[in-house]
N, C-alpha and C positions, 0 to 999 in steps of 0.2 A: 383575561388572564386564566391560565390553568395552575390550579394547585394540586400539587401530589405529596405523598408522605412515605417515607422509607426509612430503613435504619442507616444505610451507607450510600453516599454518592460517590461515584467513581468520575473523575474527569480526564478524558482522554481516551480514544479509541483503537489505540494500537495494540501491539502485542502484550505489553505490560498490562495495561489498563484491560483489556478484554480477560487477560489471565487474572487479574485483582478480582474483577467482576464473577467469573467462574469459581473462584476459590471461595469468595464470599458466600455465593449461592449454595455451593455444595456445604458448606458449614452452617447452613440455615439462616444465614442473614437475609433481609429483604434489602434489594440492592438495585440501584439505577445508574446507568452508565449515560454521561453525557458527552458527545463529539461535536464540534464544531463543523466537520465536513463529514465525508464517508468514513466508514471503518478502515484502517490501516492506510490512510491517504498519506500520512505523514512519513515518519523515519521508517516505520515497519514495511511500507510499500515502496521504498527508495533504497535498497541495498542490493547486493550482488547475488543474493540466493544462497549464501554459504551456510550450512548447519555445521557450526566449528567442531572439530575433534578436540580442540584444545591445543593442536601442535603449533598453532601460531603465536601462543603466548609461552611456551614452555620456560623460555629464558627470560622474556621481557616482562611477564607478569603472571607468575607462577600460580597465585591463588585464583585468577581468572581462567587459567588453563585447566585446572582441576575441576571447577565448576562447569566448565563447557564440556569435558569429557563426560562427567556424570550426567548432565542433563541431556546431552546427545542422545544418549541410550533410552532416555525416557520420552523425549520429543518424537523420535522415530517409530515408537511404539505407539503412544496415544494419538499420534497424528499421521499414522502410516499411510494415509490418503494425500497427504501433502509433502511427504518426504520420498525423495529418489535415492536409493543406496549408490551411489557413484563410487564411493571410495576416494581416497586423496592421495596424492603424492607431494612431497617436498623434495625439489631437486636443487642441486648445485650448478648453475649456468656456466659457461666458459668465462662470464662476466663477474663471477663471484668469488670472493676468498671462501675458504674451507673453515676459517676459526668458527663460525656459528654451527656448522654442520659437526665440528669436533664436539660440540658441547651438547649436541641435539638428543641424542639417545640418552644420555645420562639425566639430562634435565627432563624428558618425558618420563622417565621411569620414576624420578623424584616426585613428579606431579601427578602420576597415576593416569598419564595418557598413553594409550596403546600405539606402539610405534616400532617398526622394524626396518632395517635397512635391507634393500634388496639390490641384485646386480643391476647393472646399466642394459645388458641385454633384455631383462625381464621388463624393465621400465620401457624400454624402447618397444618391446612386443606388445605391451598394453597399449601404449599411446605412440604409434609410429610418426607423427608429426612433431614430438618432442625434438628439441635441439639435439642433434647427434653429439655434440660436445660436452654434453652433461659430465659432471665428475662424480656426482654420488647421487644416490636417490633413497627416499625413506617411504614407506607406506603407512597411512594414517587412517583413521575412522571418519574422515570428512563425508558428508553427504550434501544434497541440495534439498532446500525447503521452499515451498511456494508460501511466501508470508501471508498473503490474501487468503488463501484456503485455510491456511492454520489458524487464522483468527476467526474466520467464519465458523470453523469447527468448535473452536472455543467458545463463541457466541451461543451457538446452537446448543452447546451442554449447559451454558448457564441459563438459558431459557427454559430447558427442562426442568430446572430447579427453581423457576419461578422469577428470575431477574429480568430487567426491562432494559431496553437500549433505545436512546433516543439520538440519532444522528441528526447531522445539520441543525444542531442546538448549540450556540455559544455562550458560554458561560460568562454572564456580565457583572455579578456579585457574590461573594461568599459572605454570609451573614454571620455575625457572633454576638455574644453577650459575655457577661462577666464568668460564665462557665463554660465556655468554649464555643464550636460552631453550632449553629441552629437550622440553617437552610442555605440553599444554593438558588439564584436566580439565572435564567438563560433566555435567550432569544431565539426562535426559529428563524434560522436565516431564510426559510424559502417563503415564510408568510407573514413574518414580522410579530408573530405573538409571542407573549411572554410566559414562560414556565417558572413557577416557584416550587421547589422541593424542600419541605421540611425533613429534617435528617438530624442524627446524633453524632454522625461521623462523615468525614469527607476523606478521600484518597486521592491525591493529586499525581496523575501518572501522564503529565502532559510532554514527557520527554523534553526536547529542547525549549519548548514554551513553558516547562514547569515554573521557572522564576517569575514569569508573567501571571501566571496563574496563582503562586502563593502570594503575591502582592496584593491580590484582590481581598485577601483576607487579614491584611496587614502584615504579613510576615516577610520583610523586604530582605534583600540580600542574599537569596538562595541563589548560589553561584552555579548555574549551569551554563556551560560554554558550548555553543553549537559548534560541533567540528565538521566543517563541509567538506564532503567527499565526492568526486564524480566518478561515473561509471559507462562505459561504452559498450553496447550489445553488438556482436557480430550476426550477420545474417544466417549463419548456421552452424553447427556444432563441430569447432575444429578439434575439440577432444572430448572424450566420454567420462573424464575421470577430473576431479578437481586438482588443478595443478597450481602448486605454491613453490616461490622461490625459498630456498631454505637460507634465509637471511634475518637479521633483525629487522621487524616491520617496518616498510617501507612503501613509498608509492608504487603502484603498478605491480604489485607482486603476487596478484591472485588471478587465476583465470578460471571460470566457473561454467560448466555447461548446465543451462537452466532451460527446461522446456526445448524449444526448437533452436535456440540461439545460444551463443556463449558469450560470457560477459567478463571483461577485463576491468579491474579496480585495485585500489581506488587512490585519491588523492586524501589529504588530510590536512585542512587549514581551518583557521578560526573565522568563523562568519560573525558579522555583526547582527544579523537578524535571520532566524531560520526561516522566515517567510520569503526572503529574497536572496536567493543562492546563485551567484554567478557561476557561469560555465566560461572559463578563459581558453582561448585556442589554443594558447602553447601548452595547457594541461591536456587537452584532448591528443595534442601531438605526442606528449610524452607518454600516453597510455599506449598509444600505437606502437611507439619505439619498445616500450616494456613487453608488450606482447611479442614483438620481433624477438626478443632474447629468449623468449620461452619457445615459441613456434616460428622458425624460419618461413618467411612469406605472409606472415600475419598482416602486414600492411597491404598485402595484394587482394585480402578478403574485404567485402564490403561491410562497413559499419552502417547499422540502420537507425540507431537511437543513442542519445547520450542525454543524462540526467543526473542530479546532484540530490544528495539527502544530507542530513544534519545528524551528527551523533549528539546524543544527551550527556556529554562529557561533564562530570562533577570537577570543579576547580580542584586542581591539585597544587598545592602551595609549594612543592619541591621544584616546580618547573614553570617557566614563563606562561603568561596566560595564553600567549599566541602560539605556544608547542603544544598543540592538541595531540600530535604524533606519540608523544611521550606520555601523555596523561594515562592513568590507569583505566582499563576497562571494566574495573569491578564496579559493584552496585553501591548506592548510597541511600540510606534511608534517614529521613528527618521526621523526627517526632517534634511537632511544634509546641508541644505543651513544655517540654524541656527547653526547647529554644526560644520560643517566643511567648509562653503562656497561655496558648490557644490550645485547649484540650480537643480531642476529637479531630485533629486535624495532622494530616501526614503527607509527606512528600517523597517520591521515590525516583530516583533518576539513575543514568549510568548502566553497566551491565551490558548485555548482548541480547539478540534475538533469542539465541539459542539458551540463554539463562531466563528467559521470560517467566517461566513457571516457578522457578526458585526465587525470583525476585517478588512476584506476586504472594508466594508463601511468607516470605520473610515479613512483608509488610502488613499481611494481615496476622500474622504472629505478634507483631508489635500492637496493632490494634487491639487484640483479644487480651494481650498482659495489661493494657490501659485500661480496658472494661472490666478486667477481672473475671474475663469468662473462658472456661476450658472448651474449646472447639478445635479438635485435631484437623490437621489438612488431609485430604484424600484425593488432591488431584493426579498424583503420580499413580493411583490405583485404577483409575477407571478411564478407558479409552474415550474419545470424543465421537460425536456422530459420524458417520461415515469411515471411520477406521475400521481396518479388517485385519487379517493374518498376512497379509501382502501389502508391501509397499507399492506406491506409485511407481509407473515407468513411464517412459517416453512414447511406448506405443499404445497406451491406454485409449487416447482420443482417436487413433487411427484404427483400433479395433472397433471402436463405436461406430466410426463414420462407415466402416466397411459393412456393418451389419445393418445400417439405415439407409444406404445410399439408394436403394431403389424407391424409397418412399419419403426421404427427408431432402429438403433444399438446404444446401451449402450456401451459409451467407459470406463466410470469411474462408476462402481456401487456404491460406497461409496458416492458420491456426485451427482449421476443420471445426468451425462453429456452424451449427446447425440453426435453423428457424426454431425449432422446438426447445432448444438450448435458452435463446434469447427470451421466449415466451414464458418459460418456466421461471427465468430469473426475474420477469417483469411481474409476475404472479407473487413472488416472493418480496419484491421491493417496487411496488407500482410506480412510484415517483422518481425512481432512480433516472439520473440524466445519463447520456451515453459513454461518459468516462467511468462511472459507477459500473455500468455494465462490462466496460473494458476490463475493471479490475476483478471481475467475477469470471471473466469468459476469456480474457487475451484477445478480444476482437480488435483488429486494427493493429496488433503488436508484431506482425510479420514483415516482410520485407517490402511490401506497397505502403505501410503505415497508414492503413485507411483510404488510401486512394480509391479504390472499388468497393471496399465493404463497408465505407461510411455511409454512402448513400443508399446501399441495401439496408443497413441497420436502421436509418431513418425512415424506410418506407414499412419495416417490419413493427418498429414500434409503434409509429403512427397509426398503422391499421388496428394493432392489438388494442391500443387506448381508445380509439374510436369504437370499436366494439364493445368495450366495456361501458363506455359512455352510453351506446344502444342499448345494451342489456339492462342498465339501471334504470333507462327511460322506460322499458318496456315491464320492468318488474313493479312500476310504481300503479297503484289502483286509484283512479279518479274518484272523488267523492261527489262530485257533481258535474252538470253539463258544462258549466264555466272550466271546471278544472280538466276535464276531459278536452275540451278544445284548446286548452293552454299546452296540454302534453301531447296533442296530436301536432302542435306547431313546433314544440320543443324537441321532438323526436323526428322530426321531417327529414327527408333526405336531403342532403346538400351536397351539391357539386364542389363546394369549397373545399371540403375535408379530402377529397380525391386528389386534389392538387398536391403533388409533391409526395405522394402515398405510395406510390410503385405498386398500386393495387389495379385490378381489372376494373371495367366499367360495370360489371354485374355484381360487385362487392355489397355487403349487407347494409342496410337502411343505416343512415348516419344522424348525428343530434343536429340541431337547428344550427343556422348560419352564425350565430353569436358564439356557441359553443364551438362550433367547427373552426371557426377563425382564430379563436384562443388556442385550440388544438395545433393549428398549422403554424402560428406564430410560436409556440413552444417546441415544436418540431424543429423549425428553422433555426430558433436560438440554439437549440443542443447541437445540430449539425455543424453550425458555424464554429460553436465552442470546441467540438470534438475534432474538426479538421484543424483549428487554430493551434491546439495543443499537440498535436500529432506533429505539425510543422516545427513548432517550439523545440521539440527535441532532436530535428534534423539539421537545424539552421548552423549549428556550431560545426558540422560534418561537411560543408559545402565546400569542397575542393575536387580537382581532377575529374575523375569518371563520375564520381557520386554528384558533383555540381550538375552534371548533364542529366543523370537519372532524376534527380529532384526536380529539375527544370521541366521534364517530361510528366512528372507527377503533378507539378503545378498546372501545367498546360491542361491536363485531363480534368482536374477539378474544376478549374476556373473558367475554361472556354469550352470544353465538351459537356460537363455537367452544369456549368453556370451558376456555382454556388454564390458568385458576387451578385446575380441578378434575382435573387430570393428577396421577398420582401424585408424590410427592417423589421426585427423583433420589438414587439411592445416591452415596455419597461416590466408588465407583470412576468411576461416570458422569461426575460433575463433573471428577475428575482427568482423565479421558480427553478432554475438551474441549481441554486444554491453554491456556485461558484464563488470562490473566496476572492479571487483577482478581479471577476467583474463587480462583485458587491462591494468590495473594499477598495479596490485600485492597486497599483504597483508604483513602484519609485518613479517609473518613466509615464505612467499614464494614470489619469482620474479615474473613480469607479464609474462602471457604465451606466448604473442608475441616475448618475447626475450629469451624464453626458447626452447630448443630442445625437441623433441617427448619425450625422457624418462624422462625428468623433469616433462613435461606436465601429463605424464601418472602417475607419482608418486604422482603429487598433486592432481589428481582426484580419487585415488583409495583408 
């Protein structure tokens, strides 16, 4: 068991949790963040990419609208490298009544949300694909934000102030005594090792899992309702401006240009469990129909991926528990000393990704008030590492690829991911699985959905890790003849490592067969997992021409590349992925660690 000590433990590695970590560190607290998976793997990584102007809520949720408008300006400055200033439009389509539009400008003014009506000709000039039958159009300060890049910038800033982050550490207990919280226990999902962190405060930023986390401390009935929403990515940018329908918030009323794709979203239904979010075929069809109302011909475009996320909505007693669409998007902070008699314990839920910094500020303010300490918030005053005077643009990666095209190997043509980008990401996160790298680099997120770049990624990662093992062996000085003989064997070149590595025969010396076989098993497990997850997001889209295209991709993967013929991964290799579904199972399949090789293969085919 590993024992650590800190002032505050933050549970949850999404936008809010990392924002809390940064705020704590900048105020001088020692803080450690625990996340059961990768950073921003939950709700933060499963949204449509919209940085809200507040326009969506000016009528339905005025307080949230004002918060979004204020935080929008801060986020686009302190996270400029993660924000693309696309601008936004609210339009009244031929299928919409104008009663909401009649209230829109007055409500925007009342909530301090910048908005102005523009001519239909100007709207169509900006976005020629817009439905020519639109009846009114309003411009707003919407933008697009890369949630993953934003979170990494937040964490980099927190680390500069001394904070620590432990990913793939699942919290198993929150310890208390008569005076309040005393410690948190967690399990390393990849190694099984236990970590015990002594502390004087805990902030629960678990999003839709916040209720489950609060129960670990004996604080029951924290009523966070997971609001399930699906989003569909199309294979290119049909628009370059965020397009909203000027109606009371409804399903499928936002189209967001995000990196090289555009995303239509979203639905809003209560989910029983945020770990198991169903994607219904009729919801996919509804999203495509909704896109058609905004962009005629939308259905003729190719959809490349669909996913679901869970909003952490705090139960609103004014509406039915199943009516998540009409629950407030405002934040909720629970001081468990007042509610449950547990001092030093706080839960925060609700809110929007756009308001993550404000949520963090408010909950840390509450902590400081309970502790009786005056530590002002400074998170709005200092940019995160990587931010500059200019915001991110869609052409940034193309410019990089043009500069290095003579010297760099491009591994993913769709997203212009180069070999050195992968190697740099591995340097920063050596135990990353392939999906961790996807979240950092967007590899496999283009039209081929990893069909070609997945195998290349496996080769690059395998070669890099093998070279690190060899370097580690070479750096060890033997103390005796016996140890020298042992090292000579351990660092011997092994043909087994070259298998599936995609490297030339004259590659550097490799570790011994035992290490090499373990490395091969890990690469195989991660490649299988990566390809399975990519297909999981395509399966609900299998109809008409897309069914034929996917069949071709599957043929390439399983027949030409022969992924099915790879040796079955070891139990140790499966554990090393840290994947929640493999380790803990799903509604329809047992955990892979408890399954034999045949069951594991069936699960992933």
